[in-house]
N, C-alpha and C positions, 0 to 999 in steps of 0.2 A: 604248782599252779600250769606251767607250760606242759607238763607232761599230762596232767589230768585233761587240758583242752586237748591236746593231741591224740588222747585214745578215744574223746568223743567224736573227732572228727574224722578220724581215720582208721580208728578200730585197734584190736588187740593185734599184736604182732604176729607173722606167719612164720614157721621155721621153714628151713630149707626145703625139706621132702616135700612139702605142700605145693612145689612148684609146677609139678604136672599138673594138678586140677585146676591152675590158675591160667591153662593155655584155652583159647577157642577154637570151634571149628568153622565149617562153611556158615551155619545159620548166625553165628552170633559175628564171626570174623567178617562177614559182608559190610554191616550196618557200621561197624568200627572201623573198617580200613576204607571204606567206600564213600563214607558221609561225606568228605573234603570234595570228591569228583562231583559226586551227584546233587550235591549242595551249589555248585556252579551254575546249574540249570536256571538258579533265582538270579543270577546277575550276569552270566555271559551273555545272553541274547539282548538285555538291555546296552550293555557295555556296545554292542556293535551297533545298536540304534544310536548312542550316543555320538557316534562316529558317524554314522551315512546319513541322519537325520537334517543336520546343520549344511549338509554339503550337496546332496542329491534330494532333500524332501520328500516326498510322497514315494517316490522310486525306491526309497532305503524298504520299504516293503516286500518288495522284488527282490532285491541284492541280498537281503538278509539271508534267504534260502541259498543261494549261493555260496555265501562263507561260511553257512553251518554246516553245508556240505564236503566242504574242503576241510574243515574241523573235525568230522566224524571220520572222513578217510584217514586223516592222522591220528584218530584216538586208534583205529583197527591195527596199523602199523605198529603203534606204540605197544599193543597188546600182545601182538604176535611178537614182539620183540623182548617184552618182560617175562613173556613165558619161558624163554630160554633161558634169561638171566636165574629165574625160578629155579629151573633144572638143573644148573649149574654151579649157583652159588647159594644152599640152603640154609647158611648159617648166618643169613642177614648183612646188613652193610649196604647193600644196594650198588648204586652208583659207585660210590666210595669204592667198596673192594674191587669191583670187576676194574675200574680204570686202573687201580694202583697194582693189580696184578698183572694187568696186558698192556697199559699203557706208560708205567712206570710211577714213582712216587711222587710227583710232582701233580702230575694228571690226576691222581686219588685225591689230593689235597684239594685241589680247585673244587672238584666234584663234590668232595664232603664239605667245603666252604659254600658252594652255590645252595646244595641242598638245603642246609642249614639255614642258610638267609629264607630260602623259601618256605621252610616250615614256621620259621617266626611270622613271614609275612601272612602266613595260612590263618595263622591265630587272628592276627590283627585285621585282616581283611573279613575275614569269616563273620566275627563277632561284629565289627562296623556294619555290616552289611545286613546280618541278622537284627539289629537293632533298628536299621533303616525302615525294615518290614513293617515293624511292629509299631513304629513311630508314625508311620503311614497311615495305619490302620486306627491308632490311637494318639490323635494328635496333641491330647494334652500331656503328654512323656515327652515330648520332643527336648525341653528345656534340660530333662535330666539322661540325655542320651549318654554321654562319658560316663555318668555315673553308673548308669546300666551296664556298660562296655566292661568297666572295669569291675564291677561284682560278678560279671559272668567268668569273665577271665579267672578270678578267685574260685568260683562255684566248679570249674571244668578242672583248675587243679587241685582244690581237695577231692574231686571225683575219681581222679586217676592214682591220687596219692592212696586211695582203697583199696587198689589192686586191679589187675587185668580183668580178674572174674566179675566182681564188683561192677567195675566201668562200663563192661560189655553189656551188663543189665540195666545199666541207667541210662547208657546213652544210644543202644542198639534200637530198641522198642521206638522211640522217635523217627529214627530213619526209615523204618517200615511205614510209621505212619505218614510221612511225606511221601514216598513213593508211590502209597495207595492214593493219595489227596490229589497228588497231581497227575495221575492216571486217569482218575476219575473227571478232572477238571479238563483234560484234553479229549475223553469220550462224549461228555456233556459238550465241549463246545462245537465238536463235529456234529453231533446230534443237533444241535439248536440251528446249525447252518443248513443242514440238510432239510429240517422242517420251514426251513424259509426266512430266517432270520437275517436281516441285512444291518451290520452295523453301522453306527452314526459314522459320518466321514470326520476325520480328524481335523483339528486346527491347525495347520501347519503353516508357518509365515516366514519359513526361511526359503530364500532364493533358490531355485534349481539349476545344481552346476552339471556338465558333463560327468558321466561316471568314468574314473580313471583307476588305472594299475595300483597307483599308490594309493589311493583311499582304500581300494579293495584290502590291499593290504593290511593298511593299518586298523580297518576293522576286523582283519583276521587277526591280528595280533591282540586286540582288545579280546574277542571271543577264545582264544586259545587259553584262557584261564579256565575254561571248560576243562581242561586236561591235566591239571594240578591236582595231584592225589593219585594219579595212576600208578605211579613209584612206589607208594608206600606198602604195597602189598609184598613186593619184593625185598625191602627193606625190613618186614617184620615177619618173615616166614617164620623163624624160632618160635612164635607165639601162638603158633598153632599147634593142634594136637597130631599127633602121628596118625598116618604118614601125611608130614608137614606140606611137603612139595605139592603132592597132591591136592590137597585142601587149598591151599595158596592158590594155585593155578585155577582151580574151579573159581575160586571168589573173584580171580582176575577177567576170567572170563564173564561170569555173572555182571561184573561192575561194567564190562563194555556194552552189553546188551541193554543194561538200565539206562545208563547215557544217551545211547542211541534213542531209545523210545523217549526218554523223558526232555531232555533237549530239543533234539529233532523234532518232536511232536508239539511243544512251546513255539521255538522258534516260527514253526509253519502256523500254527495257531495265530500268531502274533501277524502274520502275513495277511489271514483273513481278520481278524479284528481291527488292525491298524493302530495298535497299543502306543500311545506315544510316552516313554516313562521320562516325563521333564518335571513331575510334581509328586512323583512317588514311583514304589516300587512296581516292576512291569507285571509279574506274577499276581501280585494284589489288585493290580486294576484289571486285569485279565480275568481274575475270578469274579469281581465288581460287575465287569459288562457282561459275563456268563450269569452268575446265579444272583447278581443283583447282592443287596445287602441281608441275604439267607444266612441259614445256619453253614453252608459250605463254604459260604465265601469268608466268615472266621474261622472254620476247619482251615482252607488254606492260608490265610494268613498266618494263623496260629501255627501250623507246620511248617511253614517256609521259613518264620521266625527261629523255629526251635531247632531246625536242620542246619539251619545257617551259622548259629551258634556252637550247635554240633559237630558240626565239620570240624570246627577246631581241634575237637578231639581226634581227628585222623594225625594231626600234627602230634599231639601229646601222647600218640602211641609211636610214630614214626622217629621223631627227634631224639627222644630219650635212648631208646634202640641204636640211632645212627651214630651221638655221640659217646655210647658205650662202647661201640665198636672202633672208632676212634681214638677211645681213651687207652683202651688196650694195647692199639698200636701207639701210644704215648705221643699223638699229634694234638690233644688238648689233653686238662688236668686228669691225674687217674682218679679223682674222687668221683669222676662221671660215670665211671665204670661199678660202683658201687650198689648193690640193692639194699632198698630200703625196707622199713618194717613189715610192709605188704608184698616183698620180692617182686616189685618195681622200682625203676630207675629214679629215684624220687630228687636226686640232685638236678637230674637234667629238665624233670616235669617242672622244678621252682624254678630254676633261669630262663626257661621257653615261657611261663607266666610273666614274670618280672619284664623280662625284655619286650614281650609283645604289649604290654601294658606300658609300657614306655612310648612305644612306638603310636597306639591308641591316642594317648594324650598329644605328642608332638605334632600329628596330624589331623587332630580336633575330630577324629573317627571319619575321617571324608573318604569313602568307598574310591571313589575317582580318584583320588589323589594317590592313594597307596596302591590302587591297581597297576599305575604306571611302574612301582617297584617290584611288582608280583610275580610273573611270569618268566623273567629272566634267568635268576636263578633256577628254577627248575628246569627250564629247556638246553642251560647250560650244563646239567647233569644229565639230562636227556640222551645228549649228545656224546660225550665222554662215556657214559654206560653203554650205549649203542656201537661207539668205536671201540670199545677195549672188547666187546663180544665179536665184532668182527675181526680183530686182530686175532684172538683167541681160535676161531675156525680156519684162519689162513696158518696158524701155527701148528694147531692139533689135529686139524683135518677131520676124519670119523665119519661115521654114516653120515649121506647125505648133507655133507659141510657145504656144497654149492649153495642149496637152497637156504640153510642157515646163515649164511654169509650175507646172501642175497638179501635176507629179511633185513638183518641187523646192519647191515652196509646201508641200504636204502632209507631205512630208521635213521641212521645216523645223519645221513646227507638232507634228508627232510628238516629235522630237528634243528641243525646248524644252520639251513636257511630261515627258519622261523627265530632263532635266537637274532640273527642280523635283521631281520625286520622288527622286532620287538624293540633291540635295542636303538636302530633309528628312528622309530616313529613315537617310542615313546621316551626317546632322552632327555626332551626338555620338560617330559612331565613328571620326572622324578626317577626313570631308568638310571640316570647317570648317579645317582646314589649308590645304587647296586654293583654298578660297574665299576664304581672307585673301592666300596667295601669289600668286594671278593678278594681284590689282590691284596687289602691290608689283612683280611683274614688269614690267608694264606701265608703270610708273612710273621703273623702270629703263631700259626700253628709250625712252623717251620723251625720258629724260636725256642717253642715248648719241645718240641722234638733233641733238639740238640741241646735244650738244658738237662733232660733224662738223660742224652747221651754221656753228657760231661760228668754227671752225679755218677751214672753207673760205673764211667772210668773210675771215679776217684774212690768208690766204694770198693770194687773189685779185688776179691783176696788174691793174692800172686803170692809163687812159693817164697820168696823171701819175707814176707810178712809175718811167716809164723814164728820168727825169731821175736817178735813183738810181745809173743806170750810168755818169754823166758827171761824176762827182765829182772835183774837182781835186786832184791828190796833195798838194797844200801844206795843205790844208784836213782832210787824212784822215791820222791817223797810226797806227802798229800798234807798241802797246806790248807789251814781252813779258814776264810775270814767271815763273821758275822755283821753284817751292817746292822747297826741298831740306831731308831730313830728316838727314841727314849727306851725307859727301865719299866718294861712291863712284864707281864705273865707269857706273852707271846715271842719277848725277845729272848726271856730264861730259859724257855723249851729250846730254842733254837741254840742257844749257848749249851745247854745241857745234852741235846743231841750230836754236836760240834765235837765234844769231849769222847764222842765212844766212838768216832771215825777217824782221829787223829791226836796227837801229842802235841802240836803245833797249832794253836790256835788264838786267834786276834779278835775282840771285839772293836768295832769300827764306825765311828760317828762322823757325821757330817755337820757342824754347827752354823748357824747363820749369824749367831752373836755370843759375845763371849758370857753374858748372864746364862743363856740356855746352856752353854759347856761347863760352867761352876756347877750348875744344880745337878746336872748329870753326873759330873766326876763325884759329888758329895753322896750320890743315893749310891753310885757304883762301889765306893770303899765300904758301905754297910753291909754288903753282900759277903766282904772278906772272900774274893773269888780270885783263884789262881790264874783267870785267863785275862791277860793284859788289856788295858780299855786305851785306842789311839782315837783320839779327837784332832779332828781338822777343821780349821776356821774357812770359811768359804763367804767372801766379801760380795759375790757373785749370785749367792744363792744356788751356786752349782750342786749337784748331787754325784752326779758320777764323775766327774773329772777328775777331784779330790781324790777318791777311790783309785782310779787307773794310776794317776801319780806316784798314790803311796808304792802301788805293785812294784813300780818301775823303780823307786826311791833305793838307794843304799841302806836305809833303815830296816827296810824290810828284807835286804839281801837274799832276792830270788835270784834262785841259780835254775840255767837251762837243764830240762829234764823234770822240773819240779812241775804237779799238778798243784792248780789253787782252786778250792772247792769253796766259794762263796754261796751261804746258806742263808736267806732271805726270811725272816720272820712275817708270817702274814696272818692276820684274823681275818674269819670270814663272818658276816652276818647272816640271819636267818630271810628277811624279804627282800624283795628286789630292789622296793625304793629307797630302803636302807642304804644300798651300796653306792647308791649316788652320792650319798654323805661323806662318802670316805675318800681320800687320795688313792690312787693305783700306781703309786710311783714305782713300785716293786715291777710292774710289766714295763715300765722303760728300762729299768736299771736289767732285767733280765734278757730282754732284747739285745740291748748293747752289749753285754758282755758275752752273750753267745756268738758276739762276732770274732772271740779271743779263742783260737785252739786249745789251749793251755789252761782255760778257764771251766770249770764245771759249775751249773748254777741248781742249786736247789732250793725248792719252795717249801718253808715248813711250816703248816697250817694249824691254828686253834681256832675251832669252831666254837663262836660264842651262843649263849642260850637266847633263846626269844624274850624281847623286852618286856613282855608280860608276865613271864615268869620271873623274873630277876627283880622287877619293882613292887610283883607281889609278897616276894620273901621279906620286904622293907615292912609290910605289916602297917604303913602310912597311907593317909589321903594324899592322892596327888598334889596337890598345894603345897602341902606339908613339904613332900620332897624337893617339889621346885623351891621353896622358900629355904630350905636347909643346904642346897647345892651352889 
C-alpha cells in the first residue's frame, strides 16, 4: 500500500544515467534558486515600516528609501563576492566548503550550521508570510491559517521529491508570474501618480520621535531579510547544466537585477502611496490602492501568495545539497548524502519539511516573530564565506588578486557588521534562539564527526588482522540458541535451520508460570527432537535476563573464543493493522543481544498467508468459525 501511494505521489524511480537530464539551465535555474530572494519583496519593505512607523510616524515614508538604498548596496557587494565563490568552488557546499577550506574545520561547521538554520527558517517564514497575504485578501480563511501552512509544506515536500526537473517546472512558472505582476504594479503605480492621483493621507496615531542611528539600524536589520537566498545559487552549482559555473554566475547577476527593480520599486512606491501595513500585507494593500478590487488586484494577491510559498522551494533546493556535502564530510548522518528514487536528496527534503512544520506550529505562523530568528544565520554564513575567500586570495594570490581580496574583504566586513546589528536589535525578538541553537548544532556536528572517526578506526583492517582468517576450526565453535515462546511452525522452522549450521543447538524458553512450562515440555517431547530444551522460570516476567544468565552459567559451559548464534523465530502478517495485534519482543531481544560482540543474532521469518485465504479454506460461515474456536 505504501509503495503504491509513493509511486502515485513521486512517480517512477529514475536510473543513475538520467542524472544529467535532471539539471536546469538559466531559464529554470533563475526562478527556482531566486524565488526566496525575490519573494522578500513581499515582506522586507513592510518589516522596515513596522520598525519605523511606531517611532517616527509619517517620517517613516521618507527614511524607508534610505534604508532600502543601504540594503541594495549590500546586495551588490554580496553578488560580486558570491560570483568569486562560484568560480572557485563549482562543486557546491557554498559557505561550508569555503570556510572549511580557508578558515579551518570549526569555521566550516559554524557556516554549515548557520546556513542550515537559515534554510529551515526560510521555509517557515516564506510559507507563513504567503498565507498572511492570502488571508488578507480572503478573510474567511484566517481560522485555517496553520492548517494551510502545513498543507503547503507537505505540497512542497512532495513536489521536490519528484525530482529537480519536475520541481523546476512546477515552481518556476509562478516565480515569473510574480515578477511580471509586481513589475506591472510598479509601472501602473507611477503612471497613476503622473496622471495626478493624490493618495489619501494615512491614519497614523503614533507619536513622532527624532530619527536616530539605532532606529535606522534596527530597520536595516529587518529589511536585510531581502538578501536571504543570495547564497543559494553558489550552494547549488552542481544542479546546473554544463557549463555549470557560467550558468550559475548568470543566474546570480539576473537575480540581483530583479531584486533591485522589484524591491527598490515597491519600497519607493510605498513612500508615495503611504501604505501602512498594520492590518494586512503591504503589497496587497498597495495593489488595492492602485488597481482597486479589479482583476489585477487579485493577480497581485495570488502571485504574491504563490511566490511566498514557493520561495521556500529555494530552501528545498539548497538545504538537501548543503547537508549532502556535509554528510560526505561526515559532519551529519551519512544517510543525508544518499539520493532517492528521483535522484534528489530525499532524506534532506523530508527533514527540512518536518522541522519547518514544527517551527510554524510553535510560532503559530507569526511572520514577525519568525523574522527575528531569520537573518542571523544567513549573515553569519555570508561573513564566514567572504572571510574564507579573502584568506584564499591572500594565500594563493593570482591575477588581480588585490581587487578580488578587496571585494571579499569588504563584503566580509559589511556582513559582519550586519550580523552584530541583527543580533543586538533582534535579540529580544527571538534572535537569542538562533544565537544559542547554532553552537548546539556545531557541538552535535563535531560529535557526529568524532563518532565516524572512532568507528572507522575500529573497523580499519590492519596488517595483523589477516590472522583472523586463519583461525583453526578446533579452537572456534559456533553454538546456537533458539529462543522459543511456544511450539509452533515458526519455532520448528528455526530449530531445523539451526541444525544445518551447528551440532551444538539448544532450544531455550522463558516461562512466566509453571503451568506454561509443563505444557511446553509435554508438547516438545512429542517431537522426539534431539535438540535439548532448556526452560527457565522468570518470576518477574523478564525475557532477556534469563537468557544472558544462562549463557554465563556453568551449565552452558561457554568458552572464550566461542561464537553464539541466537536464531529468533518470527512470523510476519500481511496487513499493517495486523502487526499492531502482535508483540514485537524479538526487536527488543535483538537490540540488547547485539551489544555483546560474541553473540550473532539472526531472524528466521515465516510469512503467514492473508486471513481471508486461510478462513476461506475452512469453507464454513464466519459465525460458525467463531463458535468452534
